[in-house]
TORTOR-58861 format. One line per field, with one value per residue: x, y, z of N, C-alpha, C in turn. Coordinates in Angstrom, 2 decimals, m for minus. Layout:
BEGIN
n.px	(X	...)
n.py	(Y	...)
n.pz	(Z	...)
ca.px	(X	...)
ca.py	(Y	...)
ca.pz	(Z	...)
c.px	(X	...)
c.py	(Y	...)
c.pz	(Z	...)
% end
This chain:
BEGIN
n.px	(m26.25	m24.73	m25.24	m25.95	m27.48	m28.12	m26.87	m27.07	m24.76	m24.78	m25.71	m23.61	m21.56	m22.34	m22.09	m19.32	m18.40	m17.60	m17.52	m20.06	m18.81	m16.28	m16.95	m17.77	m15.29	m13.84	m15.25	m15.02	m12.23	m11.89	m11.26	m13.29	m15.83	m18.42	m20.78	m21.65	m24.84	m26.72	m26.97	m26.36	m24.61	m23.94	m23.40	m22.54	m23.18	m21.47	m19.35	m18.38	m17.43	m15.49	m13.77	m12.86	m11.37	m9.43	m6.01	m3.89	m1.24	0.54	0.27	2.63	3.21	3.72	6.06	5.61	2.95	m0.21	m3.40	m3.99	m2.44	0.57	3.60	6.15	9.31	9.29	9.50	9.64	10.80	10.76	11.61	14.27	13.44	10.72	7.63	5.36	2.24	2.02	0.28	0.28	2.98	3.09	1.50	3.07	5.34	4.21	3.47	6.03	7.04	5.27	5.84	8.56	8.32	6.72	8.49	10.46	9.03	8.59	11.13	11.76	11.73	9.68	9.93)
n.py	(0.44	3.53	6.67	10.20	10.74	11.80	10.02	8.55	8.57	6.09	4.43	4.83	3.73	1.04	0.50	0.84	m0.95	m0.30	1.42	3.80	5.90	5.97	6.96	9.53	10.60	10.45	12.21	14.61	14.95	15.39	13.41	11.88	12.82	14.84	16.17	17.81	18.25	20.12	18.11	15.78	13.61	13.57	11.97	10.61	7.73	7.77	9.32	7.59	5.47	6.86	7.44	4.87	4.29	6.21	7.11	6.66	7.55	5.04	4.67	4.65	3.03	4.85	5.07	6.93	7.50	6.18	5.40	8.03	8.44	9.44	7.76	5.93	4.69	1.58	1.23	m1.15	m4.58	m5.11	m6.00	m4.34	m1.46	m1.70	m0.12	1.85	3.31	6.60	6.62	3.92	3.71	5.45	4.01	1.69	2.84	3.85	1.41	0.31	2.16	1.84	m0.80	m0.63	1.16	m0.31	m2.41	m0.97	m0.08	m2.45	m3.10	m1.40	m1.16	m0.57	0.64)
n.pz	(m25.37	m25.89	m24.43	m24.05	m21.94	m18.67	m15.82	m12.54	m9.75	m8.54	m10.63	m12.44	m10.92	m10.83	m13.56	m14.00	m12.20	m9.53	m6.33	m5.30	m3.92	m5.07	m7.57	m6.83	m5.99	m8.39	m10.06	m8.58	m8.73	m11.39	m13.18	m14.20	m16.32	m15.23	m12.86	m9.78	m8.76	m6.81	m4.09	m5.36	m7.57	m11.05	m14.17	m17.42	m19.57	m21.73	m20.75	m18.81	m20.40	m21.85	m19.75	m19.13	m21.45	m21.43	m21.31	m18.62	m16.43	m14.72	m11.20	m8.61	m5.52	m2.55	0.07	1.92	2.30	3.18	2.96	3.67	5.91	7.56	7.29	9.12	10.44	12.16	15.69	16.99	17.15	14.44	11.05	9.31	7.51	7.62	7.45	9.24	10.44	11.96	14.11	14.92	15.57	17.76	19.58	19.89	21.08	23.44	24.63	25.06	26.90	29.07	29.74	30.54	32.69	34.43	35.10	36.50	38.71	40.07	40.88	42.93	46.47	49.23	52.48)
ca.px	(m26.17	m24.14	m26.03	m25.56	m28.49	m27.51	m27.09	m26.68	m23.49	m25.04	m25.75	m22.24	m20.80	m22.70	m21.56	m17.86	m18.15	m16.90	m18.46	m20.47	m17.80	m15.23	m17.48	m17.71	m13.90	m13.43	m15.87	m14.39	m10.85	m11.90	m10.90	m14.52	m16.68	m19.67	m20.87	m22.51	m26.00	m27.28	m26.17	m26.32	m23.63	m24.48	m22.46	m23.20	m22.56	m20.37	m18.24	m17.82	m16.66	m14.31	m12.87	m12.24	m10.43	m8.42	m4.69	m3.44	0.06	0.40	0.70	3.43	2.95	4.70	6.26	5.26	1.52	m1.05	m4.74	m3.99	m1.62	2.00	4.23	7.48	9.99	8.77	10.47	9.65	11.82	10.44	12.73	14.69	12.69	9.29	7.03	4.08	1.63	2.41	m0.61	0.78	4.26	2.79	1.02	4.22	6.19	3.50	3.60	7.40	7.17	4.54	6.59	9.76	7.89	6.25	9.67	11.13	8.22	8.78	12.49	11.86	11.06	9.36	10.15)
ca.py	(1.61	4.67	7.88	11.39	10.91	11.80	8.88	8.82	8.00	4.67	3.78	4.87	2.77	m0.29	0.42	0.70	m1.96	0.33	1.95	5.18	6.80	6.11	7.86	10.89	11.04	10.63	13.45	15.73	15.13	15.74	12.26	11.43	13.97	14.84	17.31	17.70	19.13	20.08	17.15	14.57	13.57	13.10	11.77	9.93	6.48	8.13	9.76	6.39	4.76	7.68	7.24	3.55	4.30	7.25	6.64	7.27	7.09	4.17	5.26	3.76	3.20	5.66	4.64	8.04	7.68	4.99	5.74	9.36	8.52	9.59	6.54	6.09	3.44	0.91	1.15	m2.51	m5.45	m5.46	m5.99	m3.03	m1.02	m1.82	1.19	1.79	4.63	7.31	6.18	2.64	3.96	6.00	2.91	0.84	3.57	3.85	0.07	0.17	3.00	1.19	m2.01	m0.22	1.77	m1.40	m3.11	m0.12	m0.07	m3.73	m3.20	m0.60	m1.69	0.48	0.04)
ca.pz	(m26.20	m25.19	m24.62	m23.29	m20.92	m17.33	m14.93	m11.16	m9.31	m8.30	m11.94	m12.96	m10.12	m11.34	m14.91	m13.91	m11.17	m8.41	m5.35	m5.57	m3.35	m6.08	m8.60	m6.27	m6.02	m9.78	m10.56	m7.88	m9.19	m12.80	m14.00	m14.84	m16.64	m14.49	m11.96	m8.61	m8.89	m5.46	m3.34	m6.17	m8.64	m12.33	m15.27	m18.54	m20.01	m22.63	m19.91	m18.18	m21.41	m22.12	m18.60	m19.28	m22.56	m21.24	m20.87	m17.37	m15.97	m13.56	m9.93	m7.79	m4.10	m1.85	1.44	2.80	2.45	3.15	3.42	4.25	7.11	7.37	7.77	9.67	10.79	13.35	16.77	17.53	16.59	13.06	10.11	8.82	6.35	7.85	7.59	9.93	10.61	13.18	15.18	15.41	16.22	19.07	20.42	20.22	22.03	24.72	25.20	25.57	28.09	30.16	30.12	31.29	33.94	35.27	35.60	37.48	39.93	40.76	41.42	44.15	47.65	50.21	53.77)
c.px	(m25.67	m24.97	m25.46	m26.58	m27.82	m27.87	m26.58	m25.32	m23.65	m25.05	m24.36	m21.36	m21.08	m22.10	m20.06	m17.43	m17.22	m17.95	m18.89	m19.45	m16.65	m15.69	m17.42	m16.28	m13.43	m14.00	m15.22	m12.97	m10.77	m11.51	m12.09	m15.39	m18.02	m19.71	m21.80	m23.62	m26.76	m26.40	m26.07	m25.27	m24.27	m23.33	m23.23	m22.49	m21.34	m19.14	m17.57	m16.96	m15.39	m13.29	m12.14	m11.17	m9.32	m7.12	m4.30	m2.07	m0.15	0.94	1.52	3.14	4.08	4.83	5.85	3.78	0.81	m2.38	m4.74	m3.15	m0.17	2.65	5.64	8.06	9.45	9.83	10.55	10.75	11.54	11.67	13.03	13.90	11.19	8.72	5.66	3.52	2.12	1.56	m0.12	2.12	4.04	2.33	2.18	5.12	5.53	3.61	4.99	7.59	6.48	5.31	7.81	9.39	7.44	7.44	10.39	10.36	8.43	10.14	12.65	11.13	10.80	9.48	9.73)
c.py	(2.79	5.91	9.02	11.68	10.86	10.54	9.25	8.20	6.50	3.90	3.74	3.86	1.34	m0.52	0.13	m0.37	m1.42	0.82	3.36	6.21	7.02	7.05	9.30	11.43	11.31	11.92	14.66	16.01	15.51	14.60	11.71	12.66	13.82	16.06	17.00	18.72	19.04	19.18	15.80	14.70	12.99	12.98	11.10	8.61	6.77	8.58	8.57	5.61	5.54	7.53	5.90	3.53	5.33	6.62	7.40	6.71	6.19	4.86	4.23	4.05	3.99	5.16	5.72	8.22	6.34	5.36	7.08	9.50	8.73	8.36	6.81	4.72	2.88	0.86	m0.27	m3.32	m5.87	m5.35	m4.58	m2.67	m1.15	m0.44	1.02	3.20	5.28	6.89	4.87	2.83	4.52	4.93	2.01	1.53	3.64	2.50	m0.17	0.96	2.36	m0.02	m1.65	0.40	0.69	m2.14	m2.29	m0.10	m1.34	m3.79	m2.38	m1.28	m0.54	m0.12	0.82)
c.pz	(m25.37	m25.49	m23.79	m22.21	m19.54	m16.55	m13.54	m10.86	m9.07	m9.62	m12.57	m12.23	m10.58	m12.72	m14.88	m12.90	m10.08	m7.43	m5.76	m5.04	m4.33	m7.19	m8.10	m6.38	m7.45	m10.38	m9.90	m8.38	m10.67	m13.72	m14.77	m15.08	m15.93	m13.61	m10.80	m8.78	m7.57	m4.61	m4.06	m7.27	m9.89	m13.34	m16.40	m18.83	m20.87	m21.82	m19.23	m19.17	m21.76	m20.99	m18.73	m20.37	m22.41	m20.76	m19.61	m17.02	m14.77	m12.31	m9.15	m6.33	m3.46	m0.42	2.42	3.02	2.38	3.76	4.17	5.50	6.73	7.99	8.25	10.01	12.10	14.44	17.36	16.86	15.17	12.18	9.64	7.57	6.51	8.12	8.23	10.06	11.90	14.36	15.79	16.12	17.63	20.04	20.84	21.24	23.40	25.40	25.77	26.85	29.29	30.65	30.95	32.63	34.92	35.89	36.66	38.79	40.74	41.43	42.70	45.29	48.60	51.59	54.89)
% end
């Protein structure tokens, strides 16, 4: 039975079969009717059902974002068009630099 009785984020998460963190994000973004009272989030069964029936435009994946990271082209021998995070690109570039520096050190002889 659908009611206007307030429910917790945990109860809403169980109702929608998602994590409580998802409920927090949905309420903060305004996609799910509810509010934060003190440090607790509250919504209703009716709001959850309205969220399920609401029409939303499908979101397409962007090559420029992934989990909040900015993405860029891989400097490694990966196939053209491969996109990686800046953190991974930095690691790959550091590895290349270390490899080239190591080879140069070996080529010098001290006498």
